[in-house]
ZAGU-183239 format. One record per residue: residue in three letters; x, y, z of N, C-alpha, C, O, CB in turn; residue number from 0; chain. Coordinates in Angstrom, 2 decimals, decimal comma. Glycine has a CB too. Example, Ala and Ser with C-alpha at 12.3 -4.5 7.8 and 13.67 -1.06 7.14 Angstrom:
+------+---------+---------+---------+---------+---------+---------+---------+---------+---------+---------+---------+---------+---------+---------+---------+------+-------+
: resn :     n_u :     n_v :     n_w :    ca_u :    ca_v :    ca_w :     c_u :     c_v :     c_w :     o_u :     o_v :     o_w :    cb_u :    cb_v :    cb_w : resi : chain :
+------+---------+---------+---------+---------+---------+---------+---------+---------+---------+---------+---------+---------+---------+---------+---------+------+-------+
:  ALA :   13,19 :   -5,69 :    7,80 :   12,30 :   -4,50 :    7,80 :   13,20 :   -3,30 :    7,80 :   14,24 :   -3,32 :    8,46 :   11,31 :   -4,47 :    9,05 :    0 :     A :
:  SER :   12,85 :   -2,25 :    7,08 :   13,67 :   -1,06 :    7,14 :   12,90 :    0,03 :    7,87 :   13,41 :    1,14 :    8,04 :   14,08 :   -0,60 :    5,72 :    1 :     A :
+------+---------+---------+---------+---------+---------+---------+---------+---------+---------+---------+---------+---------+---------+---------+---------+------+-------+
end
This chain:
+------+---------+---------+---------+---------+---------+---------+---------+---------+---------+---------+---------+---------+---------+---------+---------+------+-------+
: resn :     n_u :     n_v :     n_w :    ca_u :    ca_v :    ca_w :     c_u :     c_v :     c_w :     o_u :     o_v :     o_w :    cb_u :    cb_v :    cb_w : resi : chain :
+------+---------+---------+---------+---------+---------+---------+---------+---------+---------+---------+---------+---------+---------+---------+---------+------+-------+
:  MET :  -14,88 :  -17,02 :  -11,23 :  -14,23 :  -15,89 :  -10,58 :  -12,72 :  -16,00 :  -10,78 :  -12,14 :  -17,06 :  -10,56 :  -14,58 :  -15,84 :   -9,06 :    0 :     A :
:  ARG :  -12,09 :  -14,91 :  -11,18 :  -10,66 :  -14,87 :  -11,46 :   -9,88 :  -14,70 :  -10,16 :  -10,27 :  -13,93 :   -9,29 :  -10,33 :  -13,72 :  -12,44 :    1 :     A :
:  ASP :   -8,79 :  -15,43 :  -10,04 :   -7,92 :  -15,32 :   -8,87 :   -6,99 :  -14,12 :   -9,07 :   -6,17 :  -14,12 :   -9,98 :   -7,10 :  -16,64 :   -8,63 :    2 :     A :
:  ILE :   -7,13 :  -13,11 :   -8,22 :   -6,33 :  -11,88 :   -8,33 :   -5,06 :  -12,02 :   -7,51 :   -5,10 :  -12,44 :   -6,36 :   -7,15 :  -10,64 :   -7,86 :    3 :     A :
:  GLN :   -3,94 :  -11,67 :   -8,10 :   -2,66 :  -11,60 :   -7,39 :   -2,13 :  -10,18 :   -7,58 :   -1,78 :   -9,79 :   -8,69 :   -1,64 :  -12,68 :   -7,93 :    4 :     A :
:  HIS :   -2,07 :   -9,41 :   -6,50 :   -1,64 :   -8,01 :   -6,60 :   -0,15 :   -7,93 :   -6,92 :    0,68 :   -8,60 :   -6,31 :   -1,94 :   -7,26 :   -5,30 :    5 :     A :
:  ILE :    0,17 :   -7,09 :   -7,89 :    1,56 :   -6,85 :   -8,27 :    2,19 :   -5,93 :   -7,22 :    1,60 :   -4,90 :   -6,88 :    1,67 :   -6,22 :   -9,72 :    6 :     A :
:  PRO :    3,37 :   -6,27 :   -6,70 :    4,01 :   -5,43 :   -5,69 :    4,37 :   -4,04 :   -6,23 :    4,55 :   -3,85 :   -7,44 :    5,28 :   -6,12 :   -5,16 :    7 :     A :
:  TRP :    4,47 :   -3,09 :   -5,32 :    4,94 :   -1,74 :   -5,63 :    6,46 :   -1,74 :   -5,51 :    7,02 :   -2,28 :   -4,56 :    4,30 :   -0,68 :   -4,67 :    8 :     A :
:  CYS :    7,11 :   -1,14 :   -6,48 :    8,56 :   -0,93 :   -6,41 :    8,80 :    0,50 :   -6,84 :    8,64 :    0,84 :   -8,02 :    9,37 :   -1,96 :   -7,31 :    9 :     A :
:  GLY :    9,19 :    1,35 :   -5,89 :    9,37 :    2,77 :   -6,16 :   10,43 :    3,04 :   -7,21 :   11,36 :    2,25 :   -7,39 :    9,71 :    3,50 :   -4,89 :   10 :     A :
:  SER :   10,29 :    4,17 :   -7,89 :   11,21 :    4,52 :   -8,98 :   12,65 :    4,73 :   -8,50 :   13,57 :    4,67 :   -9,31 :   10,72 :    5,77 :   -9,68 :   11 :     A :
:  HIS :   12,85 :    4,97 :   -7,20 :   14,20 :    5,15 :   -6,66 :   14,55 :    4,05 :   -5,65 :   15,39 :    4,24 :   -4,77 :   14,32 :    6,52 :   -5,98 :   12 :     A :
:  TYR :   13,90 :    2,89 :   -5,80 :   14,15 :    1,77 :   -4,90 :   15,63 :    1,38 :   -4,91 :   16,17 :    0,99 :   -3,87 :   13,29 :    0,56 :   -5,30 :   13 :     A :
:  ASP :   16,29 :    1,47 :   -6,06 :   17,70 :    1,09 :   -6,15 :   18,59 :    1,96 :   -5,26 :   19,64 :    1,51 :   -4,80 :   18,18 :    1,19 :   -7,60 :   14 :     A :
:  LYS :   18,18 :    3,21 :   -4,99 :   18,91 :    4,11 :   -4,09 :   18,52 :    3,86 :   -2,64 :   19,33 :    4,04 :   -1,74 :   18,65 :    5,57 :   -4,47 :   15 :     A :
:  GLY :   17,28 :    3,45 :   -2,43 :   16,81 :    3,13 :   -1,08 :   16,77 :    4,32 :   -0,14 :   16,66 :    5,47 :   -0,56 :   17,67 :    2,07 :   -0,49 :   16 :     A :
:  ILE :   16,86 :    4,01 :    1,13 :   16,91 :    5,01 :    2,19 :   18,26 :    4,86 :    2,87 :   18,57 :    3,81 :    3,43 :   15,70 :    4,85 :    3,22 :   17 :     A :
:  ASP :   19,04 :    5,91 :    2,83 :   20,41 :    5,87 :    3,36 :   21,19 :    4,69 :    2,79 :   21,96 :    4,03 :    3,49 :   20,40 :    5,80 :    4,89 :   18 :     A :
:  GLY :   20,97 :    4,42 :    1,49 :   21,69 :    3,35 :    0,81 :   21,15 :    1,95 :    1,06 :   21,68 :    0,98 :    0,51 :   23,10 :    3,40 :    1,22 :   19 :     A :
:  GLN :   20,12 :    1,82 :    1,87 :   19,55 :    0,51 :    2,18 :   18,24 :    0,32 :    1,42 :   17,35 :    1,16 :    1,49 :   19,32 :    0,35 :    3,71 :   20 :     A :
:  ARG :   18,13 :   -0,79 :    0,70 :   16,88 :   -1,12 :    0,03 :   15,93 :   -1,71 :    1,06 :   16,29 :   -2,62 :    1,82 :   17,12 :   -2,12 :   -1,15 :   21 :     A :
:  ILE :   14,72 :   -1,19 :    1,08 :   13,74 :   -1,60 :    2,09 :   12,48 :   -2,10 :    1,40 :   11,95 :   -1,45 :    0,50 :   13,40 :   -0,42 :    3,06 :   22 :     A :
:  CYS :   12,02 :   -3,26 :    1,84 :   10,75 :   -3,81 :    1,37 :    9,82 :   -3,90 :    2,57 :   10,16 :   -4,52 :    3,59 :   10,94 :   -5,21 :    0,67 :   23 :     A :
:  ILE :    8,66 :   -3,29 :    2,45 :    7,67 :   -3,27 :    3,52 :    6,60 :   -4,30 :    3,19 :    6,10 :   -4,35 :    2,07 :    7,04 :   -1,84 :    3,71 :   24 :     A :
:  VAL :    6,25 :   -5,11 :    4,18 :    5,24 :   -6,14 :    3,99 :    4,01 :   -5,80 :    4,82 :    4,09 :   -5,72 :    6,05 :    5,79 :   -7,55 :    4,37 :   25 :     A :
:  GLY :    2,90 :   -5,59 :    4,16 :    1,62 :   -5,36 :    4,84 :    0,88 :   -6,67 :    4,99 :    1,45 :   -7,74 :    4,76 :    0,76 :   -4,33 :    4,07 :   26 :     A :
:  TYR :   -0,38 :   -6,59 :    5,37 :   -1,17 :   -7,81 :    5,53 :   -2,07 :   -8,04 :    4,32 :   -1,92 :   -9,04 :    3,62 :   -2,00 :   -7,74 :    6,81 :   27 :     A :
:  SER :   -3,01 :   -7,13 :    4,09 :   -3,93 :   -7,29 :    2,97 :   -4,60 :   -5,96 :    2,66 :   -4,50 :   -5,01 :    3,43 :   -4,99 :   -8,37 :    3,28 :   28 :     A :
:  HIS :   -5,28 :   -5,91 :    1,52 :   -6,06 :   -4,74 :    1,15 :   -7,52 :   -4,94 :    1,54 :   -8,03 :   -6,06 :    1,55 :   -5,94 :   -4,47 :   -0,36 :   29 :     A :
:  TYR :   -8,16 :   -3,85 :    1,85 :   -9,61 :   -3,79 :    2,01 :  -10,10 :   -2,86 :    0,93 :   -9,42 :   -1,90 :    0,57 :  -10,05 :   -3,30 :    3,45 :   30 :     A :
:  LYS :  -11,28 :   -3,12 :    0,40 :  -11,80 :   -2,25 :   -0,65 :  -13,27 :   -1,99 :   -0,43 :  -13,98 :   -2,76 :    0,22 :  -11,56 :   -2,87 :   -2,02 :   31 :     A :
:  GLU :  -13,73 :   -0,90 :   -1,00 :  -15,15 :   -0,57 :   -0,97 :  -15,88 :   -1,49 :   -1,95 :  -15,29 :   -2,00 :   -2,90 :  -15,38 :    0,94 :   -1,33 :   32 :     A :
:  ASP :  -17,16 :   -1,68 :   -1,70 :  -17,96 :   -2,53 :   -2,59 :  -17,91 :   -2,04 :   -4,03 :  -17,98 :   -2,85 :   -4,96 :  -19,41 :   -2,58 :   -2,11 :   33 :     A :
:  SER :  -17,79 :   -0,74 :   -4,22 :  -17,80 :   -0,17 :   -5,57 :  -16,45 :   -0,29 :   -6,28 :  -16,38 :   -0,10 :   -7,50 :  -18,20 :    1,29 :   -5,50 :   34 :     A :
:  GLU :  -15,39 :   -0,61 :   -5,56 :  -14,06 :   -0,73 :   -6,16 :  -13,87 :   -2,12 :   -6,77 :  -14,34 :   -3,12 :   -6,22 :  -12,97 :   -0,45 :   -5,12 :   35 :     A :
:  GLN :  -13,19 :   -2,15 :   -7,89 :  -12,89 :   -3,43 :   -8,53 :  -11,50 :   -3,88 :   -8,09 :  -10,56 :   -3,09 :   -8,05 :  -12,97 :   -3,31 :  -10,08 :   36 :     A :
:  ASP :  -11,37 :   -5,16 :   -7,76 :  -10,09 :   -5,73 :   -7,38 :   -9,36 :   -6,16 :   -8,65 :   -9,84 :   -7,00 :   -9,40 :  -10,27 :   -6,94 :   -6,39 :   37 :     A :
:  THR :   -8,20 :   -5,58 :   -8,87 :   -7,39 :   -5,91 :  -10,04 :   -5,98 :   -6,24 :   -9,59 :   -5,62 :   -6,02 :   -8,43 :   -7,38 :   -4,76 :  -11,07 :   38 :     A :
:  ASP :   -5,17 :   -6,76 :  -10,50 :   -3,79 :   -7,07 :  -10,15 :   -2,96 :   -5,81 :   -9,84 :   -1,91 :   -5,91 :   -9,20 :   -3,13 :   -7,86 :  -11,27 :   39 :     A :
:  ASN :   -3,41 :   -4,65 :  -10,29 :   -2,72 :   -3,38 :  -10,01 :   -3,23 :   -2,67 :   -8,77 :   -2,88 :   -1,51 :   -8,55 :   -2,85 :   -2,47 :  -11,20 :   40 :     A :
:  PHE :   -4,03 :   -3,33 :   -7,95 :   -4,66 :   -2,69 :   -6,79 :   -3,62 :   -2,03 :   -5,87 :   -3,82 :   -0,90 :   -5,43 :   -5,48 :   -3,72 :   -6,01 :   41 :     A :
:  THR :   -2,53 :   -2,73 :   -5,58 :   -1,48 :   -2,18 :   -4,70 :   -0,85 :   -0,94 :   -5,33 :   -0,70 :    0,09 :   -4,66 :   -0,39 :   -3,23 :   -4,42 :   42 :     A :
:  ARG :   -0,49 :   -1,03 :   -6,58 :    0,15 :    0,09 :   -7,26 :   -0,77 :    1,30 :   -7,35 :   -0,34 :    2,43 :   -7,13 :    0,59 :   -0,32 :   -8,67 :   43 :     A :
:  VAL :   -2,03 :    1,06 :   -7,66 :   -3,00 :    2,16 :   -7,75 :   -3,19 :    2,83 :   -6,39 :   -3,29 :    4,05 :   -6,30 :   -4,36 :    1,64 :   -8,28 :   44 :     A :
:  ALA :   -3,24 :    2,02 :   -5,33 :   -3,40 :    2,58 :   -3,98 :   -2,23 :    3,48 :   -3,61 :   -2,43 :    4,59 :   -3,13 :   -3,54 :    1,45 :   -2,95 :   45 :     A :
:  ILE :   -1,01 :    3,01 :   -3,84 :    0,15 :    3,82 :   -3,47 :    0,28 :    5,05 :   -4,37 :    0,66 :    6,12 :   -3,90 :    1,45 :    2,98 :   -3,54 :   46 :     A :
:  GLN :   -0,02 :    4,91 :   -5,63 :   -0,01 :    6,09 :   -6,51 :   -1,03 :    7,11 :   -6,05 :   -0,77 :    8,31 :   -6,10 :   -0,31 :    5,68 :   -7,97 :   47 :     A :
:  GLY :   -2,19 :    6,66 :   -5,59 :   -3,20 :    7,56 :   -5,06 :   -2,74 :    8,26 :   -3,79 :   -3,02 :    9,44 :   -3,60 :   -4,48 :    6,81 :   -4,78 :   48 :     A :
:  VAL :   -2,04 :    7,54 :   -2,94 :   -1,50 :    8,13 :   -1,71 :   -0,46 :    9,19 :   -2,07 :   -0,46 :   10,28 :   -1,50 :   -0,86 :    7,03 :   -0,81 :   49 :     A :
:  ILE :    0,42 :    8,88 :   -3,02 :    1,45 :    9,83 :   -3,44 :    0,81 :   11,09 :   -4,03 :    1,24 :   12,20 :   -3,73 :    2,41 :    9,18 :   -4,46 :   50 :     A :
:  LYS :   -0,19 :   10,92 :   -4,87 :   -0,86 :   12,07 :   -5,53 :   -1,77 :   12,84 :   -4,58 :   -2,15 :   13,97 :   -4,88 :   -1,67 :   11,59 :   -6,72 :   51 :     A :
:  GLY :   -2,12 :   12,23 :   -3,45 :   -3,01 :   12,89 :   -2,50 :   -4,47 :   12,65 :   -2,79 :   -5,33 :   13,30 :   -2,19 :   -2,74 :   14,36 :   -2,49 :   52 :     A :
:  THR :   -4,79 :   11,74 :   -3,71 :   -6,18 :   11,44 :   -4,01 :   -6,74 :   10,34 :   -3,11 :   -7,95 :   10,12 :   -3,08 :   -6,32 :   11,04 :   -5,47 :   53 :     A :
:  MET :   -5,88 :    9,66 :   -2,39 :   -6,29 :    8,64 :   -1,42 :   -5,61 :    8,93 :   -0,10 :   -4,44 :    9,29 :   -0,06 :   -5,95 :    7,20 :   -1,93 :   54 :     A :
:  SER :   -6,35 :    8,76 :    0,97 :   -5,80 :    8,95 :    2,31 :   -5,99 :    7,64 :    3,08 :   -7,10 :    7,30 :    3,50 :   -6,50 :   10,14 :    3,05 :   55 :     A :
:  ILE :   -4,89 :    6,91 :    3,26 :   -4,92 :    5,63 :    3,95 :   -3,95 :    5,71 :    5,12 :   -2,74 :    5,84 :    4,92 :   -4,56 :    4,44 :    2,98 :   56 :     A :
:  ALA :   -4,48 :    5,63 :    6,33 :   -3,68 :    5,85 :    7,54 :   -2,46 :    4,93 :    7,59 :   -1,38 :    5,37 :    8,00 :   -4,53 :    5,62 :    8,77 :   57 :     A :
:  PHE :   -2,60 :    3,68 :    7,18 :   -1,48 :    2,74 :    7,22 :   -0,26 :    3,30 :    6,48 :    0,85 :    3,28 :    7,01 :   -1,89 :    1,40 :    6,61 :   58 :     A :
:  PHE :   -0,47 :    3,81 :    5,27 :    0,64 :    4,30 :    4,46 :    1,26 :    5,55 :    5,07 :    2,47 :    5,76 :    4,97 :    0,18 :    4,60 :    3,05 :   59 :     A :
:  THR :    0,46 :    6,38 :    5,70 :    0,99 :    7,57 :    6,38 :    1,79 :    7,18 :    7,62 :    2,85 :    7,75 :    7,87 :   -0,15 :    8,53 :    6,78 :   60 :     A :
:  GLN :    1,30 :    6,22 :    8,39 :    2,00 :    5,77 :    9,59 :    3,36 :    5,16 :    9,25 :    4,35 :    5,42 :    9,94 :    1,16 :    4,75 :   10,36 :   61 :     A :
:  ILE :    3,41 :    4,37 :    8,20 :    4,69 :    3,79 :    7,79 :    5,65 :    4,88 :    7,33 :    6,82 :    4,89 :    7,73 :    4,48 :    2,76 :    6,65 :   62 :     A :
:  ARG :    5,17 :    5,80 :    6,52 :    6,00 :    6,92 :    6,07 :    6,55 :    7,70 :    7,26 :    7,73 :    8,02 :    7,30 :    5,20 :    7,85 :    5,14 :   63 :     A :
:  ASN :    5,70 :    8,01 :    8,21 :    6,11 :    8,78 :    9,39 :    7,13 :    8,02 :   10,24 :    8,03 :    8,63 :   10,81 :    4,89 :    9,12 :   10,24 :   64 :     A :
:  TYR :    7,01 :    6,71 :   10,31 :    7,97 :    5,90 :   11,09 :    9,39 :    6,13 :   10,57 :   10,34 :    6,18 :   11,35 :    7,61 :    4,40 :   11,01 :   65 :     A :
:  PHE :    9,51 :    6,28 :    9,27 :   10,83 :    6,51 :    8,66 :   11,19 :    7,99 :    8,62 :   12,20 :    8,37 :    8,04 :   10,87 :    5,93 :    7,25 :   66 :     A :
:  ASP :   10,36 :    8,83 :    9,25 :   10,61 :   10,26 :    9,41 :   10,64 :   11,03 :    8,08 :   11,44 :   11,95 :    7,90 :   11,92 :   10,47 :   10,12 :   67 :     A :
:  PHE :    9,77 :   10,63 :    7,16 :    9,60 :   11,37 :    5,92 :    8,35 :   12,22 :    6,04 :    7,40 :   11,85 :    6,73 :    9,51 :   10,42 :    4,68 :   68 :     A :
:  LYS :    8,34 :   13,36 :    5,36 :    7,19 :   14,27 :    5,40 :    6,32 :   14,15 :    4,15 :    5,13 :   14,44 :    4,20 :    7,66 :   15,71 :    5,56 :   69 :     A :
:  GLU :    6,90 :   13,74 :    3,02 :    6,19 :   13,66 :    1,75 :    6,05 :   12,21 :    1,32 :    7,01 :   11,44 :    1,34 :    6,93 :   14,47 :    0,66 :   70 :     A :
:  HIS :    4,83 :   11,84 :    0,93 :    4,59 :   10,47 :    0,48 :    5,45 :   10,09 :   -0,71 :    6,04 :    9,01 :   -0,73 :    3,12 :   10,29 :    0,13 :   71 :     A :
:  GLY :    5,54 :   10,97 :   -1,70 :    6,31 :   10,66 :   -2,90 :    7,78 :   10,42 :   -2,60 :    8,39 :    9,51 :   -3,16 :    6,18 :   11,77 :   -3,90 :   72 :     A :
:  GLU :    8,32 :   11,23 :   -1,73 :    9,74 :   11,09 :   -1,37 :   10,00 :    9,74 :   -0,71 :   11,03 :    9,12 :   -0,94 :   10,18 :   12,23 :   -0,42 :   73 :     A :
:  PHE :    9,06 :    9,28 :    0,11 :    9,23 :    8,00 :    0,79 :    8,89 :    6,80 :   -0,09 :    9,73 :    5,92 :   -0,29 :    8,38 :    7,97 :    2,04 :   74 :     A :
:  TRP :    7,67 :    6,77 :   -0,61 :    7,19 :    5,57 :   -1,31 :    7,95 :    5,29 :   -2,60 :    7,95 :    4,15 :   -3,06 :    5,72 :    5,71 :   -1,62 :   75 :     A :
:  ASN :    8,59 :    6,29 :   -3,18 :    9,40 :    6,04 :   -4,36 :   10,77 :    5,45 :   -4,03 :   11,53 :    5,12 :   -4,93 :    9,59 :    7,32 :   -5,13 :   76 :     A :
:  ARG :   11,08 :    5,31 :   -2,75 :   12,36 :    4,73 :   -2,33 :   12,25 :    3,31 :   -1,77 :   13,26 :    2,70 :   -1,42 :   12,98 :    5,61 :   -1,29 :   77 :     A :
:  VAL :   11,03 :    2,79 :   -1,70 :   10,84 :    1,47 :   -1,09 :   10,02 :    0,56 :   -2,01 :    9,44 :    0,99 :   -3,00 :   10,13 :    1,61 :    0,28 :   78 :     A :
:  ALA :   10,01 :   -0,71 :   -1,64 :    9,12 :   -1,69 :   -2,27 :    8,05 :   -2,04 :   -1,24 :    8,28 :   -1,93 :   -0,04 :    9,91 :   -2,98 :   -2,77 :   79 :     A :
:  PHE :    6,89 :   -2,48 :   -1,72 :    5,80 :   -2,83 :   -0,82 :    4,94 :   -3,92 :   -1,45 :    4,65 :   -3,89 :   -2,64 :    4,94 :   -1,59 :   -0,49 :   80 :     A :
:  PHE :    4,55 :   -4,87 :   -0,62 :    3,54 :   -5,85 :   -1,02 :    2,82 :   -6,32 :    0,22 :    3,29 :   -6,12 :    1,34 :    4,18 :   -7,04 :   -1,79 :   81 :     A :
:  ASN :    1,68 :   -6,95 :    0,02 :    0,92 :   -7,53 :    1,12 :    1,16 :   -9,02 :    1,18 :    1,30 :   -9,68 :    0,15 :   -0,58 :   -7,23 :    0,97 :   82 :     A :
:  TYR :    1,22 :   -9,55 :    2,39 :    1,40 :  -10,99 :    2,60 :    0,27 :  -11,77 :    1,95 :    0,51 :  -12,78 :    1,29 :    1,46 :  -11,30 :    4,11 :   83 :     A :
:  VAL :   -0,97 :  -11,30 :    2,13 :   -2,12 :  -11,88 :    1,44 :   -2,27 :  -11,09 :    0,14 :   -2,59 :   -9,90 :    0,18 :   -3,45 :  -11,83 :    2,33 :   84 :     A :
:  PRO :   -2,04 :  -11,72 :   -1,01 :   -1,93 :  -10,97 :   -2,26 :   -3,25 :  -10,60 :   -2,93 :   -3,27 :  -10,30 :   -4,12 :   -1,13 :  -11,75 :   -3,21 :   85 :     A :
:  ASP :   -4,34 :  -10,62 :   -2,18 :   -5,62 :  -10,15 :   -2,73 :   -6,44 :   -9,56 :   -1,59 :   -6,03 :   -9,61 :   -0,43 :   -6,39 :  -11,30 :   -3,44 :   86 :     A :
:  CYS :   -7,60 :   -9,00 :   -1,91 :   -8,46 :   -8,41 :   -0,88 :   -9,11 :   -9,53 :   -0,07 :   -9,68 :  -10,47 :   -0,64 :   -9,54 :   -7,49 :   -1,52 :   87 :     A :
:  VAL :   -9,04 :   -9,45 :    1,25 :   -9,60 :  -10,50 :    2,08 :  -11,08 :  -10,30 :    2,35 :  -11,78 :  -11,26 :    2,67 :   -8,86 :  -10,59 :    3,38 :   88 :     A :
:  GLN :  -11,56 :   -9,09 :    2,23 :  -12,98 :   -8,82 :    2,38 :  -13,29 :   -7,48 :    1,75 :  -12,39 :   -6,69 :    1,46 :  -13,41 :   -8,83 :    3,86 :   89 :     A :
:  GLN :  -14,56 :   -7,23 :    1,53 :  -14,97 :   -6,01 :    0,85 :  -14,61 :   -4,75 :    1,63 :  -13,95 :   -3,86 :    1,08 :  -16,44 :   -6,04 :    0,60 :   90 :     A :
:  THR :  -15,03 :   -4,66 :    2,89 :  -14,74 :   -3,48 :    3,69 :  -14,36 :   -3,92 :    5,10 :  -14,73 :   -5,01 :    5,54 :  -15,95 :   -2,50 :    3,72 :   91 :     A :
:  LEU :  -13,64 :   -3,09 :    5,78 :  -13,27 :   -3,35 :    7,16 :  -14,42 :   -2,91 :    8,06 :  -14,77 :   -1,73 :    8,10 :  -11,95 :   -2,62 :    7,55 :   92 :     A :
:  THR :  -15,02 :   -3,85 :    8,76 :  -16,14 :   -3,55 :    9,65 :  -15,80 :   -4,02 :   11,04 :  -15,45 :   -5,19 :   11,24 :  -17,45 :   -4,22 :    9,14 :   93 :     A :
:  ILE :  -15,89 :   -3,14 :   12,01 :  -15,59 :   -3,48 :   13,39 :  -16,83 :   -3,24 :   14,23 :  -17,42 :   -2,16 :   14,21 :  -14,39 :   -2,65 :   13,92 :   94 :     A :
:  SER :  -17,22 :   -4,25 :   14,97 :  -18,37 :   -4,11 :   15,85 :  -17,86 :   -4,02 :   17,29 :  -17,09 :   -4,86 :   17,75 :  -19,36 :   -5,31 :   15,67 :   95 :     A :
:  LEU :  -18,32 :   -2,99 :   17,98 :  -17,91 :   -2,81 :   19,37 :  -18,94 :   -3,36 :   20,34 :  -18,76 :   -3,29 :   21,56 :  -17,69 :   -1,34 :   19,66 :   96 :     A :
:  ARG :  -19,99 :   -3,91 :   19,81 :  -21,05 :   -4,48 :   20,66 :  -20,82 :   -5,97 :   20,84 :  -20,44 :   -6,67 :   19,90 :  -22,45 :   -4,22 :   20,04 :   97 :     A :
:  PRO :  -21,04 :   -6,48 :   22,08 :  -20,85 :   -7,92 :   22,31 :  -21,91 :   -8,76 :   21,62 :  -21,88 :   -9,98 :   21,72 :  -20,86 :   -8,22 :   23,78 :   98 :     A :
+------+---------+---------+---------+---------+---------+---------+---------+---------+---------+---------+---------+---------+---------+---------+---------+------+-------+
end
């Protein structure tokens, strides 16, 4: 099994930042569906999907909204992003509410 290390996202306007400040956002880890393949571009593909509107991930919307941006592309192209855990920690997020 190959050890995957996700390549960080660096927006095309990261050098301009937000109000002149370069911002790097650190998440925890990615979760993926069983059918998805984990690759080193997983982070970049996820954010590109969010920007294009082909992926809807609440975490990325909440972060964007915190900075008071309305468009994903306008926000995510101004920041850098990586996860503290540089690979997927489990296949899917499963929460059990039963004791």
